C-alpha positions as CSV (number, residue, x, y, z in Angstrom):
1,M,-105.8,-128.1,107.5
2,T,-105.0,-126.7,104.1
3,R,-101.5,-125.9,102.9
4,A,-102.2,-122.2,103.0
5,V,-103.5,-122.3,106.6
6,A,-100.5,-124.3,107.7
7,Q,-98.1,-121.8,106.1
8,F,-99.9,-118.8,107.6
9,K,-99.9,-120.3,111.1
10,L,-96.2,-121.2,110.9
11,H,-95.3,-117.7,109.7
12,Q,-97.4,-116.2,112.5
13,V,-95.1,-117.8,115.1
14,G,-91.9,-117.1,113.2
15,L,-91.3,-120.5,111.7
16,L,-90.4,-121.2,108.0
17,P,-92.5,-123.7,106.2
18,S,-90.9,-126.0,103.7
19,V,-93.7,-127.7,101.7
20,T,-93.5,-131.0,99.8
21,G,-96.2,-133.2,98.4
22,A,-97.0,-136.9,98.8
23,A,-99.7,-139.2,97.7
24,S,-102.2,-140.3,100.4
25,D,-105.2,-142.6,100.3
26,D,-106.4,-141.3,103.6
27,V,-106.0,-137.5,103.3
28,A,-107.7,-135.4,100.6
29,A,-105.6,-133.5,98.1
30,G,-104.4,-130.1,99.4
31,L,-104.6,-131.0,103.1
32,V,-101.7,-131.5,105.4
33,V,-100.6,-135.1,105.9
34,S,-97.9,-134.5,108.4
35,Q,-95.2,-132.1,109.6
36,D,-91.8,-132.3,111.1
37,P,-91.2,-131.4,113.8
38,E,-94.7,-132.5,115.1
39,A,-97.1,-129.9,116.4
40,G,-96.3,-128.9,119.9
41,A,-92.6,-129.7,119.6
42,S,-90.1,-127.1,120.7
43,A,-88.8,-124.8,117.9
44,K,-86.9,-121.6,117.7
45,R,-88.0,-118.5,115.7
46,G,-86.6,-119.0,112.2
47,D,-86.5,-122.8,112.4
48,S,-87.8,-124.7,109.3
49,V,-90.8,-127.0,109.5
50,L,-91.4,-129.6,106.8
51,V,-95.1,-129.7,105.8
52,V,-96.2,-132.7,103.7
53,V,-99.3,-131.9,101.7
54,S,-101.5,-134.6,100.1
55,S,-101.6,-134.9,96.3
56,G,-104.5,-137.3,96.7
57,P,-104.5,-141.1,96.1
58,A,-101.5,-142.6,94.2
59,A,-102.3,-143.6,90.7
60,P,-102.8,-147.3,90.5
61,A,-100.1,-149.3,88.8
62,P,-100.9,-151.0,85.5
63,A,-102.0,-154.6,85.8
64,G,-98.9,-156.8,85.7
65,G,-96.7,-153.8,86.3
66,E,-96.3,-153.1,82.6
67,V,-97.2,-150.0,80.6
68,A,-99.6,-150.7,77.8
69,Q,-98.3,-150.2,74.3
70,P,-100.3,-149.0,71.3
71,I,-101.6,-151.7,68.9
72,R,-100.2,-151.3,65.4
73,A,-101.6,-152.8,62.2
74,P,-99.4,-155.0,60.2
75,G,-97.1,-152.9,58.0
76,D,-97.6,-149.8,60.2
77,D,-93.9,-149.4,61.2
78,D,-94.1,-145.9,62.7
79,G,-97.5,-146.0,64.5
80,D,-99.2,-143.4,62.3
81,G,-102.0,-145.7,61.3
82,E,-100.9,-145.9,57.7
83,H,-99.4,-149.0,55.9
84,E,-95.8,-148.2,55.1
85,G,-95.6,-150.3,52.0
86,D,-98.0,-148.2,49.9
């Protein structure tokens, strides 16, 4: 179910959707991953329902857990591609 459909259905029965996003390898981006309380649980009109929407798969971590740094030529102290001694 999409975020929009979930929000519409909750509003129809008097519930207040509170939407957040989370990465998911199993659920396509824009679709509901989960909700709390679960579907079918008792709730009163005006109660809030947390709806978690997939943002798609999590970005893979860089190999070795480090962020790559730009390579600078010798003498290029500020990374602009120009030799600073000239």
